N, C-alpha and C positions, 0 to 999 in steps of 0.2 A: 348473656342471659339465655339466649336461644340455644347456645351450645350446652350449657348446664342442663337446660330443660330436656334436650335430646338424650343426654346421658341418663337422666332420671327415667325417661321413657324406655330406654334400652333395658335398664335394670328392672323396671316394672314389668316389661314384656317377658323377659326371661324368667323372672320369679313367678309370674302368672302361669307360664308354660309348665314349669316344673311342678308347681303346686297342683295344677289341673291334672298332670300326669299321675302324681301320687294319689290324688283324690279318686281318679278313675280306678286305680289298682285297689285301693282300700274299699271302694264302693263295690267292686266286683266280688271281693271277699265277703262283704256283709250281705249284699243283696242276692248273691248267687249261691255260693257254697254254704254259707251259714244257714240260709233259709232251707236248703235241702236237708241239713242236719236237723233242723227244727221239725220239718215235716216227717222225717223218719222217726224222730222221737215221739211225735204225736201218734203216728200209726202204730208204733210199738206199744205205746201206752194203751191204745184202744184194744189191740189184740190181747194184751195181757189181762185187761179187765174182762173181756169175753171169756178167755180161758179160765180165769178164776171163778167166774159165775157158773160155768158149766161144771167145773170140778166140785164146787160147793153144792150145786143142785144134785149132782150124782151122789155125793156123800150123804146129803140130807134126804135122798130118795124123793125128790120133787122135780117138776119140770123147770127148765131154765126160764128166767124172766125175759120174755121176748121183747118187751118195750125197751128195757135197758140195753139188750143186745142190738136191737134195731138202731137205737140212738148212737151206739158206739160204731156200728157199721157205717152209718151216715157220716160220722165224723172222720172215719178212716178214709172213706171215699172222697170227701172234700180235700183232705190233705194229699191224697193220691193225685187228684186232678191238678192241684197247685204244683205238685212236684213234676208232673208231666210237662208243664209249661216253664220249667226251670232247669232244663238239661244244660250242663256246662262242661262236663267231663266226658272223655272218650269211654264208651261202653256203659254210660249211665242209662241211656235209653233202653238198651237191651236188658239191663238188670231190672229196671222198673217194669218193662213189658212182661218179663217172666213173673214178677211179683203180682202184677195185675191179673194175669191169667189164672194163677192159683187162687188169688183172692176172690175172683168172680165165682170160681167153683166152690170155694169155701162159703161164700155168702149165700149162694143158691142152696146148698145143703142145709144151712142153718135155718133159712126162711121156710123150708119144707118140713122142718121137724114137727112131729105131732105133740100135742099137749100131754106128754107123758114123761116118765123118768127115762133118762138116757140109758141105753144098754152099754155094757163094757166095750163092745166093738165100736159103737158110735163115738164114745168118749175117746177111745184110742185113735180113731180116724181123725177127729178134730184136733187132738193133741199133736199128731204128726203134721197136719197142715199148719197149725199155729207155729210149730217149731221151724218149719221151712220158711214161713213168712217172716218170722223174727230173724232168722239167719240172713235172709235177703236184705232186710232193713239194717242189720248190723253192717253188712257189706256196703250198703249205700252210705251209711254214716262214716265208715272208715274211708271210703273213696273221697268223699267231700272233706273229711277232716285232713287227709293227706294233701289235698289240693289247697286247703287253707294254709297249711304249713309251707308249702312250696311258694304260694303267692305272697305270703308274709315275708319269707326270706327274699323274694324278688323285690318286694316293696322296700325292704331295708336296704338292699343294694342300690336301688334307684334313688332312695333318700340320700345315701352317702354320695352317690355320683352327683346328684343335684346340689348337695352342699358343697362339694369340691368345685363343681362348675361355677356356682354362684360366688364362691370365694375368689376364684381366678378372675371371673368377670368383674366382680366388685373391686378387686385390687387393681386390675387394668384400668377400669374407669376412674378410680381414685387417682392413679398416677397421671393419667391423661388430663383429668380436671386440675390436678395440682400444677402440672406443667403449664397448662393453659392459663391458670390464674396467675402464676408467677410471670409468664411472658406478658400477660395483659397488664399486670401491675407495673412491670418494668417499662413497658411501652408508654403508659400514661404518666408514670412518675417522671420519666425523662422529659416529656413534653410539658408537663405541669411546671417542672423546674425551670425550663427555658422560658416559659410564659411568665413565671414569677420574677425571674431576673430581668426580663424585658420591661415589666411593669415598674420594677425598682429603678431601672435606668431612666424611664420616662419621668417618674416622680422626682428623680435627681436632676431633671432638666437636660438629660442627655438625649436629645431628640434625634440623634443619628442612629439610635438602636433600631435594628430590624430583626424580624423573625422569619425563618424559612423552614416550613414543615412539608415533608413529602407526603404524597397520598391525596386521597379525596375525602378524608373524614372531616369532622367538625373543626379539628385543630388547624387544618389547612385554611378553612374559611376564616377562622379567628386570626391567623397570621396575616391574611390579606387585609382584614379590617384594621389590625394593629398597625401594619405598615402604612396604611392610608392615614390613620390618626397621627402617627409619628411624623409623616411628611407635612401634614397640615400644621402641626405644632411647630415644626422646624421653620416653615414659611412664616408663621406668625411671629416667631422669635426674631428672624432676620428683619422683618418689618418694624418690629419694636425697637431693635438696635439702631436702625436708620433714623427712626423718629426721635430716639433719645439723642443721637448725634446732632441732628438739626436743632433740636430743642436746646442742647447745651451751647450751641453757637449763638442762638438767639437770646439766650439768657445771660450772656457775657458780652455786652456792648463795648466795654473798655478794651477787652482783648481784640475785638474786631477793629476798633479805632487804631489800636497800636499796630495792627497788621497793615492797615491802610497807610499809616504814617511811615512805616518802614518802606512800603512801596514808593511813597512820595520822595523820600530821601534818596532812594536808589535812583529814581528818575532824575532828581536834581543833580546828583553827582554825575550821572551820565551826560546831562545837558552842560554842566560845568566843564566836563572833560572835552566835550565837543567844542565849546566856546574857546577853551584854551588852545586847542589844536588849530582852530580857525585863526586866532590872533597870532599865533606863532607863524602861521603860514603867510599872513599879511605882512608881518615884519620882515620876513625873509624876502619877500617880493619887493618891498620898499627900498631896501638896501640895493 
């Protein structure tokens, strides 16, 4: 059971390692590059709204709505600060720094606008700045989008490698476990069979049966106890046989008397033989 438990722990450890590795890769895509794309889209949306408001105000011959522009500038600045804390690709910091420098100049010019209709020169100036800022944001989105593609492909390769590695490890662990279970079953089946046959012999009153198991496991202890039990039963059987023999003799007095009579006749014949020899000897001496 400990061996099987160790195999399960090995599989669990490797699967956790591979899953954590894949999770880190996908998290890097979602938390880093994807957020940069979101921030770039938010800043692009804010600049587009400001550009639309200025163009509309110029065509309608009115001053731009400063409250709306201030709100969009604040939203753009928030996204910019978040992006500055999320640099992941080479050259991304320089791209954002260039964008920030132009954006600061752009924001300063807008905040100093008088409450009057924009002149064509002012509108052209802001349109050029807006085009540059939007171009920088497009480059930022493309940079992170390309990184998402590369990291996604790398995650796919890692996923395939992890799958292949887990398949090899799982197959190896399965074969090892199967071999162990087969050896384990064969080992215990053989010993159980010997123990079963030994018990059958004891039940059949064959108290000379003995068990001999190598090793220091429970079966060795059982064999010692079994042999002690067989020796005890064998001794009790011998004692019972002796008692039965004595009892058979005591329970047949006629047979006992017959044996004694046979002994008496044998002694009488011996005495008769001795008397006859003695008589013959005397007769010879008298002559």
